[in-house]
C-alpha positions, 0 to 999 in steps of 0.5 A, a space after each residue: 170417317 175417311 173424308 175426301 175433298 175433291 177440289 176440281 180447279 183445272 183451268 182456274 187460277 192456282 191457289 187454295 180454296 178457303 172454303 175447302 181448307 176451313 171445312 177440312 180443318 173443322 172435320 179434322 178437329 172433330 176426329 175425321 181422317 181428311 184428305 184433300 185431292 186438288 186437281 189442277 194442271 200446275 200441280 203434281 199428280 193426276 193429269 187426266 180426269 180418269 187418273 184423278 177419279 181412280 186416285 179418289 177411289 183408290 183412297 177408299 173414302 167413306 165420303 166424297 165432297 166435291 168443290 168446283 166452280 161453274 167453269 169446272 162443272 163439266 170436268 167435275 161431272 165427268 170425274 164424279 161419274 167415273 168415281 161413282 162407277 168405281 165406288 158405287 156405294 160411297 156417298 157423294 155431295 157437292 158444295 160451293 157457290 155453283 151448287 148453292 145457286 144452281 143445285 139442280 145442275 150437279 144433281 142432274 148428273 145422277 152421280 151425286 147424292 146431295 148438293 149442299 146449299 149455302 155455308 156449312 161451317 159448324 155442320 160438317 161433323 153431322 153431315 159426314 158422319 150421317 153420310 158415312 153411316 148411310 143415313 138419309 139427309 133429305 130433311 136437313 137444312 141446306 140440303 138439296 137432293 133428288 126424290 121421285 125424279 124431282 129436286 127437293 131443296 130444303 131452306 137454308 139455316 142461319 149463317 155461321 158466326 165467322 168470329 168462330 171460324 175454324 183455322 185452315 187445315 194445316 196438316 193436310 196441305 203443303 202450303 210451302 209448295 203452294 207458295 212456291 207455285 203461286 209466286 209467293 201469294 197466299 190467300 186469306 179472307 177478313 170477312 164474308 158477304 157484300 152489301 151490293 148487288 152488281 149484276 155480274 156477281 153471285 152475291 145478289 143470288 146469295 142475298 136473295 137465297 138467305 133472305 127468302 129462305 129465312 124470311 128476314 131482311 138482309 140486316 136480320 140475316 146478318 149477311 155482312 160479317 167481319 172476322 176477329 183481326 187477331 184470329 186473321 193475324 194468327 193465320 198469317 203468322 202460321 202461314 209464315 211459319 209454314 212457308 218460310 222465305 217463299 211467302 211473299 204477300 197475302 191476298 185478301 179474297 173479300 171486300 169486307 175489311 175496308 167496310 169495318 173501321 174497327 177492324 182496320 184500326 186494330 189491324 193497323 196496330 197489330 199486323 206491322 208489329 207481327 209481320 212488318 216484312 210481308 205486305 198484303 193486297 186487299 179488295 175494296 169498294 172505293 166508296 169506303 176509301 176515305 182519308 182515315 181508311 187510306 191512312 190505316 191501310 198505309 200504316 198497316 203495310 198494304 201495298 196494293 188495293 184492288 177494285 172493280 172499275 169494270 169499264 171506262 164507259 159510265 153507261 156500262 158501269 151503271 148497267 153493271 150496278 157498280 156502287 162506286 160507278 161515279 167518276 168523282 168517287 173513283 178519282 177521290 179514292 185513287 188520290 187518297 191511296 196515292 197520297 199514302 203510296 198504295 198501289 192500285 189494281 183495276 179489274 175491268 170487264 170486256 164483252 158486256 151485253 150492249 157494249 160497243 167497240 168504242 166503249 171497249 176501247 174507252 176502258 183501256 184509254 181510261 185505265 192508261 189515263 188514270 195511270 193504274 199500277 196494274 190492270 186485270 181484264 176479264 171477258 164477261 162470263 154470265 155465271 148462273 145465279 147472277 142477274 146478268 145471267 138472267 138478262 142473257 138468258 132472257 135475251 138469248 145471248 148465251 152460246 151454251 156449248 161454249 159456256 160448258 167448255 170455257 175454263 176461266 174468265 179470260 179465254 173467250 166470250 161465251 156470248 153471241 150477238 156482238 157486232 162484227 168489228 166488236 167480236 173481232 176485237 174481243 177475240 184478240 183483246 188478251 193479246 193486245 190490251 197492253 198495247 192499247 194502253 201503251 198507245 194512250 200513254 203519250 210521248 215516246 211510249 205512245 209513239 212506239 206502240 201506236 203502229 202496233 195498236 193500229 194493226 190490232 184495230 185495223 187488220 182482218 181476222 185472216 191477216 191477224 191469224 195469218 201472221 200479224 198477231 205473231 209479228 205484233 207480239 214479237 215487236 211488243 217483246 222487243 219494245 218491252 226490252 228497249 223501254 225497260 232498259 231506258 227506264 220508261 213507264 209502260 205496261 207489260 204482262 210479266 207472267 205468260 201463264 196469266 195474260 190477264 195481269 198487266 203492270 205499269 213499269 215505274 219507280 215506286 216507294 211501295 214496291 209491287 211484289 214479284 214486279 219491282 223486287 225481281 230484276 228484269 222480270 218483265 223482260 225475261 218472262 216476256 221472252 
């Protein structure tokens, strides 16, 4: 069968979907002709939805499989509608987390035949073969479809064994070009699943789905799975062969690695021998960072541990359900990581329901006090299928027009009900959060940024949009240049296309990729 994966990722961070790549590799190995159409503004090719839809139909696929996130669902719908008009007999199905947790939404479009619910490893050959032949899939596990005007969703089947996970689709993608466009970053995963149920994360919905459908406990479901470290290493080596000098680092897209000490012990032995010059960054839940894990990460070559701080307010951290919300857990883990010269990145969320203006400011004061190497804020987005989405619906907090229009998690809030002062600050936070952190650093840096922070916090919205915003940004750029030349420590946003990524400019024993290894990057990019 000629199978086309349409990955709709316009407006999201550029990178390769692990799910699309793995399932494409599985289909190619089974003998299918597989193509991936990746719709993103930073890639060459179709730039309008109509062009993208026509390019899909022009390839004359036997089956079209759509992958997209909640933020891209509206785009995917318009694309699928146009493909259906151009190729009325081609069977089409959606998949991914959005389709898994809310299959009724893509099925309501009318252009899709099926939505796949859950993980599809090991089932793709049968699915596309039967779809291409025009056979009915409505009785298969994991399938959702419309029948007689109502959604029919079948229970999910058992989770796949990821120790047998297929390799990525090496032949169908230009990973070298992708590495060049992502500043040398290639995504990998060491495992799947998470034991926690943070209110903003889809993990809680996935756990409930499998537990309820399989009528089993979480332990019986086998939700937490770790890959064979040797298989992951083989992938990393292959990526190095394909990307060459353009590969700078691997970014692990899961939290699983530090939860398995057997995995980490093996990884610390095999990775530095194979790829000693390619650092990697992982996600972690800080309550798993004990002395041994920190030492293993350092020995393996990890240069950055990313974790969810979420808020400087203990109340908000507890509200969001963080398992490591207690400050003593945070401080202990950071001390262990610094002992091994491992840099830290905190993800923080602003715009949580019930958050006050003071609590928002407290988040950036806390980040500056901790001296975190990189801080990445997001504006809370209530993803369907999460406990936080249910909370927002129950309290009528969502502006549904904005919900369908926002393409990422740092553009603007889709919630209503904030106090006026909070709403104003939330609207300008991506422009100003490095300024707010710098004003808290003390010394010359704090004194230099304090006047700018005062403008951010005190001017009216009319004054901000009428010229104050640009004056503040221009002054920030000038200050960045001066402070960089004087080798002072301060936060800056080096990449204009990613306002959500700020980095602390300071000397390090273990350099940060793209920050410490590129002369004057912060200053030149800011200009």
